[in-house]
GUDOBA-501666 format. One record per residue (C-alpha): residue number from 1; residue in one letter; x, y, z. Coordinates in steps of 0.1 Angstrom, whole numbers, plus 5000, padded with zeros to 4 digits. Layout:
// GUDOBA-501666
<node num="NUM" residuo="A" x="X" y="Y" z="Z"/>
...
END
This chain:
// GUDOBA-501666
<node num="1" residuo="M" x="7408" y="1379" z="1487"/>
<node num="2" residuo="E" x="7406" y="1342" z="1486"/>
<node num="3" residuo="I" x="7437" y="1326" z="1483"/>
<node num="4" residuo="T" x="7446" y="1301" z="1456"/>
<node num="5" residuo="S" x="7479" y="1282" z="1461"/>
<node num="6" residuo="K" x="7509" y="1275" z="1490"/>
<node num="7" residuo="E" x="7527" y="1299" z="1467"/>
<node num="8" residuo="E" x="7505" y="1329" z="1475"/>
<node num="9" residuo="A" x="7495" y="1317" z="1512"/>
<node num="10" residuo="I" x="7533" y="1316" z="1523"/>
<node num="11" residuo="A" x="7540" y="1352" z="1509"/>
<node num="12" residuo="R" x="7512" y="1364" z="1521"/>
<node num="13" residuo="V" x="7525" y="1354" z="1556"/>
<node num="14" residuo="S" x="7562" y="1363" z="1544"/>
<node num="15" residuo="E" x="7546" y="1403" z="1541"/>
<node num="16" residuo="G" x="7528" y="1398" z="1577"/>
<node num="17" residuo="L" x="7559" y="1393" z="1595"/>
<node num="18" residuo="D" x="7580" y="1418" z="1573"/>
<node num="19" residuo="W" x="7558" y="1444" z="1586"/>
<node num="20" residuo="F" x="7561" y="1433" z="1620"/>
<node num="21" residuo="A" x="7601" y="1428" z="1617"/>
<node num="22" residuo="Q" x="7604" y="1464" z="1606"/>
<node num="23" residuo="N" x="7583" y="1478" z="1623"/>
<node num="24" residuo="D" x="7588" y="1495" z="1661"/>
<node num="25" residuo="P" x="7578" y="1468" z="1689"/>
<node num="26" residuo="S" x="7558" y="1497" z="1704"/>
<node num="27" residuo="L" x="7532" y="1493" z="1678"/>
<node num="28" residuo="F" x="7518" y="1463" z="1686"/>
<node num="29" residuo="C" x="7532" y="1458" z="1723"/>
<node num="30" residuo="D" x="7493" y="1462" z="1735"/>
<node num="31" residuo="G" x="7476" y="1428" z="1753"/>
<node num="32" residuo="D" x="7452" y="1423" z="1719"/>
<node num="33" residuo="S" x="7481" y="1421" z="1697"/>
<node num="34" residuo="I" x="7500" y="1400" z="1721"/>
<node num="35" residuo="K" x="7475" y="1372" z="1723"/>
<node num="36" residuo="A" x="7470" y="1374" z="1686"/>
<node num="37" residuo="L" x="7505" y="1369" z="1680"/>
<node num="38" residuo="E" x="7508" y="1338" z="1702"/>
<node num="39" residuo="R" x="7476" y="1320" z="1687"/>
<node num="40" residuo="Q" x="7486" y="1326" z="1649"/>
<node num="41" residuo="G" x="7522" y="1316" z="1661"/>
<node num="42" residuo="S" x="7504" y="1284" z="1671"/>
<node num="43" residuo="R" x="7488" y="1278" z="1646"/>
<node num="44" residuo="L" x="7520" y="1284" z="1623"/>
<node num="45" residuo="E" x="7536" y="1255" z="1644"/>
<node num="46" residuo="C" x="7503" y="1235" z="1635"/>
<node num="47" residuo="A" x="7505" y="1241" z="1602"/>
<node num="48" residuo="T" x="7548" y="1233" z="1600"/>
<node num="49" residuo="A" x="7541" y="1198" z="1621"/>
<node num="50" residuo="R" x="7510" y="1188" z="1596"/>
<node num="51" residuo="A" x="7538" y="1199" z="1566"/>
<node num="52" residuo="V" x="7569" y="1186" z="1580"/>
<node num="53" residuo="S" x="7545" y="1150" z="1589"/>
<node num="54" residuo="S" x="7536" y="1146" z="1555"/>
<node num="55" residuo="F" x="7569" y="1155" z="1539"/>
<node num="56" residuo="D" x="7577" y="1127" z="1559"/>
<node num="57" residuo="Q" x="7553" y="1108" z="1551"/>
<node num="58" residuo="W" x="7559" y="1116" z="1510"/>
<node num="59" residuo="G" x="7593" y="1107" z="1513"/>
<node num="60" residuo="E" x="7601" y="1138" z="1489"/>
<node num="61" residuo="W" x="7634" y="1137" z="1511"/>
<node num="62" residuo="G" x="7651" y="1109" z="1498"/>
<node num="63" residuo="R" x="7653" y="1124" z="1465"/>
<node num="64" residuo="D" x="7686" y="1143" z="1478"/>
<node num="65" residuo="G" x="7703" y="1117" z="1491"/>
<node num="66" residuo="A" x="7688" y="1123" z="1526"/>
<node num="67" residuo="L" x="7682" y="1094" z="1550"/>
<node num="68" residuo="S" x="7653" y="1108" z="1568"/>
<node num="69" residuo="A" x="7631" y="1137" z="1565"/>
<node num="70" residuo="T" x="7647" y="1147" z="1601"/>
<node num="71" residuo="A" x="7683" y="1151" z="1585"/>
<node num="72" residuo="W" x="7669" y="1168" z="1556"/>
<node num="73" residuo="V" x="7655" y="1195" z="1582"/>
<node num="74" residuo="D" x="7683" y="1193" z="1602"/>
<node num="75" residuo="T" x="7708" y="1202" z="1570"/>
<node num="76" residuo="T" x="7684" y="1221" z="1547"/>
<node num="77" residuo="C" x="7666" y="1241" z="1576"/>
<node num="78" residuo="H" x="7695" y="1243" z="1606"/>
<node num="79" residuo="V" x="7667" y="1228" z="1628"/>
<node num="80" residuo="P" x="7684" y="1208" z="1656"/>
<node num="81" residuo="K" x="7670" y="1169" z="1652"/>
<node num="82" residuo="K" x="7653" y="1169" z="1682"/>
<node num="83" residuo="E" x="7629" y="1200" z="1674"/>
<node num="84" residuo="V" x="7624" y="1175" z="1642"/>
<node num="85" residuo="R" x="7615" y="1146" z="1656"/>
<node num="86" residuo="A" x="7589" y="1165" z="1683"/>
<node num="87" residuo="Q" x="7575" y="1180" z="1651"/>
<node num="88" residuo="L" x="7570" y="1147" z="1632"/>
<node num="89" residuo="R" x="7557" y="1133" z="1667"/>
<node num="90" residuo="R" x="7532" y="1156" z="1668"/>
<node num="91" residuo="G" x="7522" y="1159" z="1634"/>
<node num="92" residuo="K" x="7513" y="1119" z="1627"/>
<node num="93" residuo="A" x="7494" y="1125" z="1662"/>
<node num="94" residuo="L" x="7468" y="1143" z="1651"/>
<node num="95" residuo="A" x="7454" y="1115" z="1628"/>
<node num="96" residuo="V" x="7447" y="1105" z="1660"/>
<node num="97" residuo="L" x="7439" y="1129" z="1680"/>
<node num="98" residuo="P" x="7408" y="1152" z="1657"/>
<node num="99" residuo="L" x="7397" y="1174" z="1688"/>
<node num="100" residuo="V" x="7434" y="1183" z="1697"/>
<node num="101" residuo="A" x="7440" y="1183" z="1661"/>
<node num="102" residuo="Q" x="7414" y="1211" z="1655"/>
<node num="103" residuo="A" x="7424" y="1233" z="1687"/>
<node num="104" residuo="W" x="7455" y="1230" z="1674"/>
<node num="105" residuo="K" x="7451" y="1244" z="1640"/>
<node num="106" residuo="D" x="7425" y="1272" z="1657"/>
<node num="107" residuo="G" x="7457" y="1282" z="1679"/>
<node num="108" residuo="D" x="7434" y="1277" z="1715"/>
<node num="109" residuo="I" x="7461" y="1253" z="1722"/>
<node num="110" residuo="G" x="7500" y="1251" z="1714"/>
<node num="111" residuo="A" x="7528" y="1226" z="1705"/>
<node num="112" residuo="A" x="7535" y="1221" z="1747"/>
<node num="113" residuo="H" x="7497" y="1211" z="1750"/>
<node num="114" residuo="V" x="7503" y="1186" z="1723"/>
<node num="115" residuo="D" x="7532" y="1174" z="1738"/>
<node num="116" residuo="A" x="7512" y="1170" z="1772"/>
<node num="117" residuo="L" x="7492" y="1149" z="1758"/>
<node num="118" residuo="L" x="7515" y="1125" z="1735"/>
<node num="119" residuo="R" x="7534" y="1121" z="1770"/>
<node num="120" residuo="V" x="7504" y="1100" z="1782"/>
<node num="121" residuo="K" x="7488" y="1080" z="1749"/>
<node num="122" residuo="R" x="7503" y="1051" z="1749"/>
<node num="123" residuo="P" x="7485" y="1019" z="1742"/>
<node num="124" residuo="V" x="7469" y="1007" z="1769"/>
<node num="125" residuo="T" x="7455" y="1044" z="1770"/>
<node num="126" residuo="E" x="7448" y="1050" z="1738"/>
<node num="127" residuo="E" x="7411" y="1043" z="1738"/>
<node num="128" residuo="A" x="7406" y="1062" z="1778"/>
<node num="129" residuo="L" x="7421" y="1092" z="1760"/>
<node num="130" residuo="S" x="7399" y="1090" z="1727"/>
<node num="131" residuo="E" x="7367" y="1094" z="1751"/>
<node num="132" residuo="A" x="7385" y="1119" z="1774"/>
<node num="133" residuo="E" x="7400" y="1143" z="1747"/>
<node num="134" residuo="G" x="7368" y="1165" z="1744"/>
<node num="135" residuo="V" x="7372" y="1171" z="1782"/>
<node num="136" residuo="L" x="7414" y="1178" z="1783"/>
<node num="137" residuo="V" x="7412" y="1198" z="1752"/>
<node num="138" residuo="D" x="7384" y="1225" z="1769"/>
<node num="139" residuo="A" x="7414" y="1225" z="1800"/>
<node num="140" residuo="A" x="7440" y="1232" z="1778"/>
<node num="141" residuo="R" x="7419" y="1259" z="1762"/>
<node num="142" residuo="T" x="7409" y="1274" z="1798"/>
<node num="143" residuo="L" x="7434" y="1267" z="1824"/>
<node num="144" residuo="K" x="7467" y="1277" z="1832"/>
<node num="145" residuo="F" x="7497" y="1255" z="1815"/>
<node num="146" residuo="A" x="7505" y="1243" z="1849"/>
<node num="147" residuo="E" x="7472" y="1238" z="1860"/>
<node num="148" residuo="F" x="7466" y="1220" z="1828"/>
<node num="149" residuo="S" x="7494" y="1199" z="1833"/>
<node num="150" residuo="R" x="7481" y="1185" z="1864"/>
<node num="151" residuo="V" x="7449" y="1178" z="1850"/>
<node num="152" residuo="V" x="7468" y="1156" z="1828"/>
<node num="153" residuo="D" x="7486" y="1136" z="1853"/>
<node num="154" residuo="Y" x="7454" y="1134" z="1869"/>
<node num="155" residuo="W" x="7438" y="1115" z="1841"/>
<node num="156" residuo="E" x="7470" y="1098" z="1843"/>
<node num="157" residuo="Q" x="7463" y="1079" z="1873"/>
<node num="158" residuo="H" x="7434" y="1067" z="1867"/>
<node num="159" residuo="A" x="7437" y="1057" z="1832"/>
<node num="160" residuo="D" x="7470" y="1041" z="1846"/>
<node num="161" residuo="Q" x="7471" y="1031" z="1873"/>
<node num="162" residuo="D" x="7494" y="1005" z="1872"/>
<node num="163" residuo="G" x="7515" y="1026" z="1849"/>
<node num="164" residuo="T" x="7518" y="1059" z="1868"/>
<node num="165" residuo="D" x="7531" y="1037" z="1899"/>
<node num="166" residuo="E" x="7559" y="1016" z="1877"/>
<node num="167" residuo="A" x="7568" y="1048" z="1864"/>
<node num="168" residuo="A" x="7574" y="1066" z="1898"/>
<node num="169" residuo="E" x="7591" y="1039" z="1914"/>
<node num="170" residuo="A" x="7617" y="1038" z="1881"/>
<node num="171" residuo="K" x="7622" y="1078" z="1888"/>
<node num="172" residuo="R" x="7633" y="1066" z="1923"/>
<node num="173" residuo="T" x="7657" y="1039" z="1907"/>
<node num="174" residuo="Q" x="7669" y="1062" z="1894"/>
<node num="175" residuo="R" x="7679" y="1089" z="1915"/>
<node num="176" residuo="D" x="7715" y="1097" z="1912"/>
<node num="177" residuo="V" x="7737" y="1127" z="1928"/>
<node num="178" residuo="Y" x="7774" y="1139" z="1921"/>
<node num="179" residuo="L" x="7804" y="1163" z="1924"/>
<node num="180" residuo="Y" x="7834" y="1161" z="1906"/>
<node num="181" residuo="P" x="7869" y="1182" z="1909"/>
<node num="182" residuo="S" x="7876" y="1207" z="1882"/>
<node num="183" residuo="P" x="7893" y="1235" z="1872"/>
<node num="184" residuo="N" x="7869" y="1258" z="1880"/>
<node num="185" residuo="G" x="7857" y="1241" z="1910"/>
<node num="186" residuo="Y" x="7834" y="1214" z="1918"/>
<node num="187" residuo="L" x="7805" y="1209" z="1892"/>
<node num="188" residuo="G" x="7777" y="1179" z="1894"/>
<node num="189" residuo="E" x="7740" y="1170" z="1888"/>
<node num="190" residuo="M" x="7712" y="1159" z="1911"/>
<node num="191" residuo="R" x="7681" y="1136" z="1898"/>
<node num="192" residuo="F" x="7659" y="1126" z="1929"/>
<node num="193" residuo="D" x="7624" y="1111" z="1920"/>
<node num="194" residuo="T" x="7597" y="1141" z="1935"/>
<node num="195" residuo="I" x="7587" y="1132" z="1967"/>
<node num="196" residuo="G" x="7629" y="1130" z="1976"/>
<node num="197" residuo="G" x="7631" y="1157" z="1956"/>
<node num="198" residuo="A" x="7609" y="1178" z="1975"/>
<node num="199" residuo="I" x="7623" y="1167" z="2009"/>
<node num="200" residuo="V" x="7652" y="1183" z="1997"/>
<node num="201" residuo="A" x="7641" y="1212" z="1981"/>
<node num="202" residuo="N" x="7617" y="1220" z="2012"/>
<node num="203" residuo="E" x="7649" y="1220" z="2031"/>
<node num="204" residuo="H" x="7672" y="1238" z="2011"/>
<node num="205" residuo="K" x="7648" y="1266" z="2002"/>
<node num="206" residuo="R" x="7647" y="1271" z="2035"/>
<node num="207" residuo="L" x="7683" y="1283" z="2046"/>
<node num="208" residuo="E" x="7681" y="1300" z="2013"/>
<node num="209" residuo="E" x="7656" y="1322" z="2029"/>
<node num="210" residuo="E" x="7676" y="1320" z="2065"/>
<node num="211" residuo="L" x="7708" y="1331" z="2045"/>
<node num="212" residuo="F" x="7687" y="1356" z="2026"/>
<node num="213" residuo="K" x="7672" y="1376" z="2061"/>
<node num="214" residuo="A" x="7708" y="1374" z="2072"/>
<node num="215" residuo="D" x="7718" y="1393" z="2041"/>
<node num="216" residuo="R" x="7691" y="1422" z="2044"/>
<node num="217" residuo="A" x="7699" y="1425" z="2087"/>
<node num="218" residuo="E" x="7734" y="1427" z="2073"/>
<node num="219" residuo="A" x="7732" y="1454" z="2047"/>
<node num="220" residuo="K" x="7706" y="1475" z="2064"/>
<node num="221" residuo="E" x="7726" y="1479" z="2095"/>
<node num="222" residuo="R" x="7755" y="1488" z="2068"/>
<node num="223" residuo="L" x="7735" y="1511" z="2053"/>
<node num="224" residuo="G" x="7719" y="1528" z="2077"/>
<node num="225" residuo="R" x="7688" y="1517" z="2049"/>
<node num="226" residuo="D" x="7666" y="1493" z="2037"/>
<node num="227" residuo="P" x="7691" y="1476" z="2010"/>
<node num="228" residuo="R" x="7677" y="1469" z="1973"/>
<node num="229" residuo="N" x="7688" y="1437" z="1965"/>
<node num="230" residuo="D" x="7717" y="1444" z="1942"/>
<node num="231" residuo="E" x="7729" y="1455" z="1979"/>
<node num="232" residuo="L" x="7735" y="1429" z="1994"/>
<node num="233" residuo="A" x="7765" y="1411" z="2005"/>
<node num="234" residuo="R" x="7752" y="1378" z="1978"/>
<node num="235" residuo="T" x="7740" y="1368" z="1947"/>
<node num="236" residuo="P" x="7709" y="1344" z="1946"/>
<node num="237" residuo="A" x="7729" y="1324" z="1935"/>
<node num="238" residuo="Q" x="7759" y="1328" z="1957"/>
<node num="239" residuo="R" x="7730" y="1319" z="1985"/>
<node num="240" residuo="R" x="7718" y="1289" z="1973"/>
<node num="241" residuo="A" x="7758" y="1274" z="1970"/>
<node num="242" residuo="D" x="7761" y="1287" z="2005"/>
<node num="243" residuo="A" x="7726" y="1270" z="2012"/>
<node num="244" residuo="M" x="7737" y="1240" z="1998"/>
<node num="245" residuo="I" x="7771" y="1241" z="2018"/>
<node num="246" residuo="E" x="7747" y="1247" z="2054"/>
<node num="247" residuo="M" x="7728" y="1219" z="2049"/>
<node num="248" residuo="A" x="7764" y="1194" z="2049"/>
<node num="249" residuo="A" x="7775" y="1213" z="2075"/>
<node num="250" residuo="R" x="7746" y="1210" z="2095"/>
<node num="251" residuo="S" x="7746" y="1175" z="2087"/>
<node num="252" residuo="A" x="7782" y="1166" z="2093"/>
<node num="253" residuo="S" x="7777" y="1183" z="2132"/>
<node num="254" residuo="T" x="7744" y="1161" z="2142"/>
<node num="255" residuo="P" x="7757" y="1146" z="2172"/>
<node num="256" residuo="A" x="7760" y="1109" z="2172"/>
<node num="257" residuo="G" x="7724" y="1093" z="2181"/>
<node num="258" residuo="A" x="7711" y="1123" z="2177"/>
<node num="259" residuo="R" x="7670" y="1119" z="2172"/>
<node num="260" residuo="R" x="7666" y="1124" z="2130"/>
<node num="261" residuo="P" x="7638" y="1146" z="2120"/>
<node num="262" residuo="E" x="7608" y="1134" z="2099"/>
<node num="263" residuo="P" x="7614" y="1144" z="2068"/>
<node num="264" residuo="L" x="7587" y="1171" z="2055"/>
<node num="265" residuo="F" x="7557" y="1173" z="2029"/>
<node num="266" residuo="S" x="7523" y="1179" z="2022"/>
<node num="267" residuo="V" x="7503" y="1157" z="2003"/>
<node num="268" residuo="L" x="7464" y="1168" z="1994"/>
<node num="269" residuo="I" x="7440" y="1143" z="1995"/>
<node num="270" residuo="D" x="7404" y="1147" z="1993"/>
<node num="271" residuo="Y" x="7380" y="1119" z="2012"/>
<node num="272" residuo="P" x="7373" y="1095" z="1979"/>
<node num="273" residuo="T" x="7409" y="1098" z="1970"/>
<node num="274" residuo="L" x="7423" y="1085" z="2002"/>
<node num="275" residuo="F" x="7407" y="1053" z="1995"/>
<node num="276" residuo="G" x="7414" y="1054" z="1960"/>
<node num="277" residuo="R" x="7442" y="1080" z="1940"/>
<node num="278" residuo="I" x="7464" y="1101" z="1967"/>
<node num="279" residuo="S" x="7474" y="1129" z="1946"/>
<node num="280" residuo="Q" x="7494" y="1160" z="1947"/>
<node num="281" residuo="L" x="7523" y="1177" z="1968"/>
<node num="282" residuo="E" x="7518" y="1210" z="1981"/>
<node num="283" residuo="Q" x="7542" y="1222" z="1960"/>
<node num="284" residuo="G" x="7518" y="1212" z="1929"/>
<node num="285" residuo="P" x="7536" y="1179" z="1916"/>
<node num="286" residuo="V" x="7511" y="1149" z="1912"/>
<node num="287" residuo="V" x="7526" y="1120" z="1929"/>
<node num="288" residuo="A" x="7513" y="1077" z="1925"/>
<node num="289" residuo="P" x="7503" y="1071" z="1958"/>
<node num="290" residuo="G" x="7529" y="1042" z="1959"/>
<node num="291" residuo="S" x="7556" y="1065" z="1957"/>
<node num="292" residuo="L" x="7544" y="1073" z="1989"/>
<node num="293" residuo="L" x="7545" y="1035" z="2007"/>
<node num="294" residuo="S" x="7581" y="1036" z="2017"/>
<node num="295" residuo="W" x="7578" y="1070" z="2037"/>
<node num="296" residuo="L" x="7548" y="1058" z="2057"/>
<node num="297" residuo="D" x="7564" y="1045" z="2086"/>
<node num="298" residuo="S" x="7593" y="1083" z="2091"/>
<node num="299" residuo="A" x="7571" y="1111" z="2078"/>
<node num="300" residuo="N" x="7545" y="1127" z="2098"/>
<node num="301" residuo="F" x="7507" y="1136" z="2094"/>
<node num="302" residuo="E" x="7490" y="1164" z="2091"/>
<node num="303" residuo="R" x="7453" y="1165" z="2086"/>
<node num="304" residuo="I" x="7434" y="1192" z="2072"/>
<node num="305" residuo="V" x="7397" y="1195" z="2069"/>
<node num="306" residuo="F" x="7382" y="1219" z="2044"/>
<node num="307" residuo="G" x="7348" y="1210" z="2048"/>
<node num="308" residuo="P" x="7322" y="1231" z="2066"/>
<node num="309" residuo="K" x="7320" y="1212" z="2101"/>
<node num="310" residuo="T" x="7341" y="1193" z="2126"/>
<node num="311" residuo="R" x="7371" y="1211" z="2122"/>
<node num="312" residuo="A" x="7399" y="1238" z="2139"/>
<node num="313" residuo="E" x="7394" y="1271" z="2136"/>
<node num="314" residuo="C" x="7409" y="1307" z="2150"/>
<node num="315" residuo="S" x="7380" y="1325" z="2163"/>
<node num="316" residuo="E" x="7358" y="1344" z="2133"/>
<node num="317" residuo="T" x="7359" y="1376" z="2154"/>
<node num="318" residuo="A" x="7397" y="1378" z="2152"/>
<node num="319" residuo="R" x="7415" y="1405" z="2131"/>
<node num="320" residuo="F" x="7444" y="1380" z="2115"/>
<node num="321" residuo="F" x="7447" y="1345" z="2104"/>
<node num="322" residuo="T" x="7464" y="1322" z="2125"/>
<node num="323" residuo="G" x="7471" y="1285" z="2132"/>
<node num="324" residuo="A" x="7451" y="1260" z="2119"/>
<node num="325" residuo="T" x="7428" y="1284" z="2102"/>
<node num="326" residuo="R" x="7459" y="1296" z="2080"/>
<node num="327" residuo="R" x="7476" y="1265" z="2074"/>
<node num="328" residuo="V" x="7442" y="1248" z="2061"/>
<node num="329" residuo="V" x="7440" y="1282" z="2038"/>
<node num="330" residuo="E" x="7481" y="1284" z="2026"/>
<node num="331" residuo="V" x="7477" y="1242" z="2015"/>
<node num="332" residuo="R" x="7440" y="1250" z="1999"/>
<node num="333" residuo="D" x="7450" y="1276" z="1980"/>
<node num="334" residuo="R" x="7488" y="1272" z="1975"/>
<node num="335" residuo="Q" x="7494" y="1303" z="1956"/>
<node num="336" residuo="C" x="7484" y="1341" z="1957"/>
<node num="337" residuo="Q" x="7451" y="1340" z="1938"/>
<node num="338" residuo="H" x="7452" y="1369" z="1918"/>
<node num="339" residuo="P" x="7455" y="1352" z="1879"/>
<node num="340" residuo="F" x="7481" y="1369" z="1867"/>
<node num="341" residuo="C" x="7505" y="1357" z="1899"/>
<node num="342" residuo="D" x="7520" y="1323" z="1912"/>
<node num="343" residuo="L" x="7542" y="1334" z="1941"/>
<node num="344" residuo="P" x="7538" y="1301" z="1965"/>
<node num="345" residuo="A" x="7515" y="1308" z="1997"/>
<node num="346" residuo="E" x="7541" y="1303" z="2018"/>
<node num="347" residuo="N" x="7557" y="1337" z="2003"/>
<node num="348" residuo="C" x="7524" y="1356" z="2007"/>
<node num="349" residuo="E" x="7496" y="1373" z="2027"/>
<node num="350" residuo="M" x="7461" y="1358" z="2039"/>
<node num="351" residuo="D" x="7434" y="1381" z="2029"/>
<node num="352" residuo="H" x="7397" y="1386" z="2039"/>
<node num="353" residuo="I" x="7376" y="1382" z="2003"/>
<node num="354" residuo="V" x="7348" y="1406" z="2025"/>
<node num="355" residuo="P" x="7371" y="1426" z="2037"/>
<node num="356" residuo="F" x="7377" y="1428" z="2080"/>
<node num="357" residuo="S" x="7359" y="1460" z="2082"/>
<node num="358" residuo="E" x="7334" y="1456" z="2067"/>
<node num="359" residuo="G" x="7321" y="1429" z="2084"/>
<node num="360" residuo="G" x="7339" y="1397" z="2070"/>
<node num="361" residuo="P" x="7346" y="1367" z="2095"/>
<node num="362" residuo="T" x="7379" y="1349" z="2103"/>
<node num="363" residuo="N" x="7377" y="1318" z="2087"/>
<node num="364" residuo="Q" x="7382" y="1292" z="2057"/>
<node num="365" residuo="E" x="7353" y="1307" z="2033"/>
<node num="366" residuo="N" x="7360" y="1342" z="2033"/>
<node num="367" residuo="A" x="7401" y="1334" z="2033"/>
<node num="368" residuo="Q" x="7420" y="1335" z="2001"/>
<node num="369" residuo="V" x="7463" y="1342" z="1997"/>
<node num="370" residuo="L" x="7475" y="1368" z="1980"/>
<node num="371" residuo="C" x="7511" y="1385" z="1977"/>
<node num="372" residuo="G" x="7517" y="1421" z="1992"/>
<node num="373" residuo="R" x="7514" y="1436" z="1959"/>
<node num="374" residuo="H" x="7479" y="1420" z="1949"/>
<node num="375" residuo="N" x="7465" y="1421" z="1986"/>
<node num="376" residuo="R" x="7477" y="1461" z="1987"/>
<node num="377" residuo="M" x="7460" y="1465" z="1949"/>
<node num="378" residuo="R" x="7427" y="1454" z="1968"/>
<node num="379" residuo="Y" x="7424" y="1485" z="1985"/>
<node num="380" residuo="E" x="7445" y="1508" z="1964"/>
<node num="381" residuo="R" x="7420" y="1542" z="1964"/>
<node num="382" residuo="P" x="7417" y="1546" z="1922"/>
<node num="383" residuo="P" x="7438" y="1579" z="1912"/>
<node num="384" residuo="P" x="7410" y="1610" z="1911"/>
<node num="385" residuo="D" x="7389" y="1619" z="1882"/>
<node num="386" residuo="G" x="7412" y="1649" z="1858"/>
END
């Protein structure tokens, strides 16, 4: 039946939402329903943003004495002003990004994708963004959001090389750490640029994993069996705090004049990029080349070759991936290769794509990173029929 008015359309939407609100979620918790709900939710977000933008343009909010559409929506709909401003920003941008607008109307992308693209839209990039809009929308449709975000970051690097270098330097300039005493102990906050943050996070994570292993060993000895995580002496939050304390304790106990360890962070670079735009940290964030310059005299460089020739490999007949071969695959894959998993490679296992038992070689081309669960799933027998 054709809808002929906005009142009828809103009533239809309300009726549908009433059905979902009144029925047990077990009726619509299947995969197809989840995808449909996410898609329709994105379409509703798009319609709302377009309506709020038009509402702002026509000025009906002024009839009630409001000074802006933002103030009116905040007061009458109880939506935070920050979100109303985001709706306005998205709605206004759709007029100049037609492919983004259509993809959002269709439910192919969501508000987060629109925000990611608006973040890189500025006068110096507008023409390039118009030309690349179709490619970026296709990436938004097909990739995980984190992967799409990296595509946008790479695009920004090429569209505004000077701007991304300046932005990276601005982040570094704004770095800050503070701690202050309170009745509940010390409270604080940390802010780092991408590279500085990676150096601190890597060491903090290493110490946290040391404490986790120690807690498991203590619990296993105490219980006489493998412990559950909730049976360990410390919670994850407590281990994170203790790891930070351990960092400070080790720093204070370092002998005067001792050799300072080189900072550890891995940057992924291909050959053309080496002479253009240096790309991203091993953990994922894209970095501007200018942000690396200050580290060139104090950091070690690790050369990893992904090509088929002139590279170090363990023996192709070896049972396990070791040494350079294992390291290069970890850096290449960066996370579990199962489509529904993103566990970091350092916490995963190495797997032969063609099983070793079937003659699969132990080399880069036949290797992938899988977490323990998804690695085991590859070799689980299906349940017998009946």
